[in-house]
C-alpha positions in Angstrom: -9.3 16.4 20.8 -11.7 18.6 18.8 -15.1 17.1 18.0 -16.5 17.1 14.5 -20.3 16.7 14.2 -20.6 14.7 11.1 -24.4 14.6 11.2 -24.5 18.5 11.3 -22.0 18.6 8.4 -24.4 16.6 6.2 -27.5 18.3 7.7 -29.2 15.1 8.9 -30.5 13.9 12.3 -28.5 11.3 14.3 -31.3 8.8 13.7 -31.1 9.3 9.9 -31.3 6.2 7.7 -28.6 5.2 5.3 -30.7 6.4 2.4 -31.2 9.8 4.0 -27.4 10.1 4.6 -26.6 9.1 1.0 -29.2 11.6 -0.4 -27.9 14.4 1.7 -24.3 13.7 0.6 -25.2 13.6 -3.0 -26.9 17.0 -2.8 -24.0 18.6 -1.0 -21.4 16.9 -3.3 -23.0 18.3 -6.4 -22.9 21.8 -4.9 -19.3 21.8 -3.5 -17.5 19.4 -5.8 -14.1 21.0 -6.9 -15.1 20.7 -10.6 -18.2 22.8 -9.9 -17.1 25.2 -7.2 -13.6 26.5 -7.8 -13.0 28.6 -4.6 -10.8 27.4 -1.8 -13.6 27.4 0.8 -15.7 25.0 -1.4 -12.7 22.7 -1.6 -12.5 22.6 2.2 -16.3 22.1 2.5 -16.2 19.2 0.1 -13.5 17.6 2.1 -15.6 17.9 5.3 -18.8 16.4 3.8 -16.8 13.6 2.1 -15.2 12.8 5.4 -18.5 12.8 7.2 -20.1 10.6 4.6 -17.4 8.0 4.6 -17.8 7.7 8.3 -21.6 7.6 8.6 -22.1 5.4 5.5 -20.1 2.7 7.0 -21.9 0.8 9.7 -18.9 -0.1 11.7 -17.5 3.4 11.6 -20.8 5.0 12.4 -21.3 2.8 15.5 -17.8 3.7 16.7 -18.4 7.4 16.0 -21.8 7.3 17.9 -19.9 5.9 20.9 -18.1 9.2 21.2 -21.3 10.8 22.4 -22.7 14.3 21.7 -20.5 17.3 21.6 -20.6 20.8 20.0 -18.6 21.1 16.8 -15.0 22.2 17.6 -15.4 21.4 21.3 -12.4 19.9 23.1 -13.3 16.5 24.5 -11.8 13.3 25.7 -13.1 9.8 24.7 -14.2 7.3 27.3 -11.6 5.1 29.0 -12.7 2.2 26.7 -11.9 4.3 23.7 -8.6 5.5 25.3 -7.6 1.9 25.8 -8.4 1.0 22.2 -6.6 4.1 21.0 -3.5 3.3 23.0 -3.4 -0.3 21.8 -2.9 1.0 18.3 0.4 2.5 19.4 -0.8 6.2 19.4 0.5 8.5 22.1 0.2 12.2 22.6 1.6 13.9 19.5 1.4 10.7 17.4 4.3 8.7 19.0 4.4 5.2 20.4 5.1 4.0 23.9 4.8 0.8 25.8 1.7 1.3 28.1 -0.7 3.5 29.9 -3.3 5.8 28.4 -2.9 9.2 26.7 -3.3 12.2 29.0 -3.9 15.9 28.4 -5.2 17.5 25.3 -4.8 15.4 22.2 -3.3 17.1 19.1 -4.5 14.3 16.8 -7.5 15.0 14.6 -10.7 13.0 14.9 -10.3 11.6 11.4 -6.8 10.5 12.2 -8.1 8.7 15.3 -10.4 6.6 13.1 -7.5 5.8 10.8 -5.2 4.8 13.7 -8.0 2.4 14.9 -8.0 0.6 11.6 -10.4 2.8 9.6 -9.5 4.5 6.3 -9.8 8.2 6.5 -10.4 10.9 3.9 -7.4 13.1 3.0 -7.0 16.2 0.9 -5.3 15.7 -2.5 -3.1 18.3 -4.2 -6.0 19.4 -6.4 -8.1 20.1 -3.3 -10.4 17.2 -3.9 -11.0 14.8 -1.0 -10.3 11.2 -1.7 -9.6 7.8 -0.1 -6.2 6.3 0.1 -7.5 2.9 -0.9 -6.1 0.3 -3.3 -8.2 -0.5 -6.3 -10.3 -3.6 -6.6 -8.8 -6.8 -8.1 -10.5 -8.3 -11.1 -11.0 -12.1 -11.6 -11.7 -13.2 -15.2 -11.3 -16.3 -17.3 -10.5 -16.7 -21.0 -10.4 -19.6 -23.4 -7.6 -20.0 -25.9 -6.6 -22.7 -28.4 -3.7 -25.1 -28.0 -1.9 -23.3 -30.8 -2.3 -20.0 -29.0 -0.9 -21.5 -25.8 2.1 -22.8 -27.8 2.8 -19.5 -29.5 1.3 -16.8 -27.3 -1.6 -14.6 -28.2 -3.5 -11.4 -27.4 -7.0 -11.5 -25.8 -9.6 -8.8 -25.5 -11.6 -8.9 -22.3 -14.9 -7.1 -22.0 -15.3 -6.2 -18.3 -18.1 -4.7 -16.3 -16.2 -2.6 -13.7 -17.2 -0.3 -10.9 -16.4 3.3 -11.3 -16.9 6.2 -8.8 -18.8 9.1 -10.2 -18.5 12.8 -9.3 -21.2 12.4 -6.7 -19.1 9.8 -4.8 -21.3 6.8 -5.7 -20.2 3.7 -7.6 -21.7 2.6 -10.9 -20.8 -0.2 -13.3 -19.3 0.7 -16.7 -18.1 -1.4 -19.6 -14.3 -1.6 -20.2 -12.3 -3.5 -22.8 -8.9 -4.7 -21.7 -6.3 -6.1 -24.1 -3.7 -8.5 -22.6 -0.8 -10.4 -24.0 -1.0 -14.1 -23.0 2.6 -15.4 -23.1 3.4 -18.8 -24.7 3.7 -21.7 -22.3 0.5 -21.2 -20.4 -1.4 -24.4 -19.4 -5.0 -25.2 -18.8 -6.2 -23.9 -15.4 -3.2 -21.6 -14.9 -3.9 -18.3 -13.1 -1.9 -15.3 -14.3 -1.5 -12.1 -12.3 -1.3 -8.8 -14.3 -0.2 -6.1 -11.9 -2.0 -2.8 -12.0 -4.6 -3.7 -14.6 -7.5 -4.0 -12.0 -9.6 -1.1 -10.9 -8.0 2.3 -10.4 -7.1 3.2 -6.9 -9.0 5.9 -5.0 -7.0 9.0 -4.2 -3.3 8.0 -3.8 -4.1 4.3 -3.6 -2.5 2.0 -6.2 -4.5 0.2 -8.8 -5.7 -3.3 -8.2 -4.5 -6.4 -10.1 -6.1 -8.5 -12.7 -6.1 -12.3 -12.3 -6.7 -14.2 -15.5 -7.5 -17.9 -15.5 -6.6 -19.8 -18.7 -8.8 -22.4 -20.2 -7.8 -24.5 -23.2 -10.4 -25.2 -25.9 -10.9 -29.0 -26.5 -8.8 -30.0 -29.5 -9.9 -32.5 -32.1 -6.6 -34.4 -31.9 -4.6 -33.5 -28.7 -5.3 -33.8 -25.1 -3.2 -31.5 -22.9 -2.0 -32.6 -19.4 0.1 -29.8 -18.1 2.7 -29.2 -20.8 2.4 -32.7 -22.2 0.2 -33.6 -25.1 -1.4 -37.0 -25.8 -2.4 -38.2 -29.2 -4.2 -41.4 -30.2 -2.5 -42.8 -33.3 -4.2 -45.6 -35.2 -2.0 -48.2 -37.0 -2.8 -51.2 -39.2 -2.3 -54.8 -38.1 0.6 -55.1 -40.6 2.2 -51.9 -39.2 2.0 -53.4 -35.7 3.5 -56.7 -36.8 6.2 -55.4 -39.3 6.9 -52.0 -37.8 7.9 -48.9 -39.9 7.9 -45.2 -40.0 4.6 -43.3 -39.9 3.7 -39.6 -39.9 1.9 -38.0 -37.0 0.8 -34.4 -36.4 2.1 -32.0 -33.8 1.6 -28.3 -33.0 4.8 -27.7 -34.9 3.9 -29.7 -38.1 4.2 -33.3 -39.2 6.7 -35.6 -37.4 8.0 -39.1 -38.1 7.3 -41.8 -35.6 9.1 -45.1 -35.7 6.9 -48.1 -34.8 8.9 -51.1 -33.8 8.0 -54.6 -35.1 5.7 -56.5 -32.8 4.1 -53.3 -31.3 1.1 -53.9 -29.1 -2.2 -52.0 -29.0 -2.2 -49.3 -26.3 1.6 -49.0 -26.3 2.7 -45.4 -25.8 5.7 -43.8 -27.7 7.2 -40.6 -26.6 8.4 -37.7 -28.8 10.6 -35.6 -26.5 10.1 -31.9 -26.4 7.2 -31.9 -28.9 4.5 -30.9 -26.4 3.5 -27.4 -25.2 6.4 -25.0 -24.6 7.3 -24.1 -21.0 7.5 -20.5 -19.8 11.2 -20.1 -19.4 12.8 -23.0 -21.4 12.1 -26.4 -22.7 8.8 -28.1 -23.6 6.6 -30.9 -22.6 6.5 -34.2 -24.5 4.1 -35.6 -27.1 2.9 -39.1 -26.1 1.5 -41.2 -29.0 -0.9 -43.9 -27.9 -1.0 -46.6 -30.5 -4.3 -48.1 -31.4 -4.5 -51.2 -33.7 -7.5 -50.9 -36.0 -8.8 -53.3 -38.6 -10.2 -52.2 -42.0 -13.9 -51.7 -42.0 -14.3 -53.6 -45.3 -12.1 -56.1 -47.2 -11.7 -56.8 -50.9 -11.9 -60.4 -52.0 -8.1 -60.6 -52.4 -7.5 -59.1 -49.0 -9.8 -61.6 -47.4 -8.0 -64.5 -49.2 -4.6 -63.2 -47.8 -6.0 -62.9 -44.3 -7.3 -66.4 -44.5 -4.0 -67.7 -45.8 -2.2 -65.9 -43.0 -4.5 -67.4 -40.4 -3.8 -70.9 -41.7 0.0 -70.4 -41.8 0.4 -68.6 -38.5 1.4 -70.5 -35.4 0.7 -67.5 -33.1 -1.7 -68.5 -30.3 -2.6 -65.3 -28.4 -5.2 -67.2 -26.1 -2.9 -70.0 -25.1 -2.9 -68.8 -21.5 -6.7 -69.0 -21.3 -6.5 -72.8 -21.7 -4.7 -73.4 -18.4 -7.9 -72.8 -16.3 -10.7 -75.3 -15.3 -12.7 -76.8 -18.1 -16.4 -76.3 -18.6 -18.4 -73.1 -18.4 -21.0 -71.4 -20.7 -20.4 -70.4 -24.2 -21.3 -66.9 -25.4 -24.7 -66.8 -27.0 
């Protein structure tokens, strides 16, 4: 195996700090970047310095590299038995094949960068344009957006302002502002997490783009409360409507609907309107549940008061009859 002196490639000492390594890489990257230096030799040089930087800037890779010891650049060498064992466990044999046991013997044809990749590290490869790049998948984005109940029912488009990392020409990451427009399909519910494939950060080199995960939140509605695809609506009715029944109008996300109240309806009773809730993704819809609340008028005219008094005198209804079966005595209110 031929040794590559990554410290010499960057022009730093083996004891160099992370900041010194980064500073040296930036200086060399500006000089040999393919967009600046067009000759073939510069392309090869840029690949070498990028490969060296990606190893020495990563603490785990650097420690593994230092374990290889000191050798002259290009010198044929053989890693320690401990490295041989680790190398073999990754299924790499002489010439890149796989076998069932033992350690590799003889001169290795595999490159040092390939060795790191086989041991679980990402290596640097040469792209078609001559620019060195990672084969690494792009970063996933996690964002949330708030939409109305009406948008959840009909679908909508949202614009998301993201602060995303982007790699500059010097090989360092910086954050840039990016606006992403997405179509939210109808049928989403509160708390749902949507995956939008390929709308995350761009991959590095030949790596695929990451994904965008969008969490949906529903704005509080002045009338409806959503529970999954079902909607709940509190519907006030008068005492006479509760007693006599009748048809009343109620709102929905699709317009006004007619609700039939049966005679003798009790307060708190729930009536269901099938399929009038939020639509589901593929087919069908949730239900609209109308919770009836009997309310009394805040003020009465003289004639209304007379009629209520007359009704009270005529009625034989005793709603508290069951309360008289208990033991006598006790305190009165007030």
